[in-house]
C-alpha positions, 0 to 999 in steps of 0.5 A: 514479480520484480518491481523496478524504480519506475513501478514504485514511482508510479505507485507513489504518483497514484497517492495524489490521485483524486480517486480514493480507490486508486490511492487505497490500492497504491497504499496497499501495494506500497505496503506489500513492497515495504513488507518485502523489504522488512520495513514493518513501520512503513508497511503498517502505515501504508496498510492503515492508510489503505484501509482508511481510504477503502475499508473493503480492502481485506488484503490490507486488513489481513496483512496488517493483522499479520504484523 
């Protein structure tokens, strides 16, 4: 799936939502995007933040462990 600028903007906007689960998922998705762009530091930062907001995000933990 190809993400466009609008998709990324929507994810960034979700980072200020009150709902922590929404913010956690946004960080997870931004981490995935950063990985596809070989931006490992940014990916790790987003994945750590996702886990801080929702420790049940096994996908984030697995991706972070792979880094």
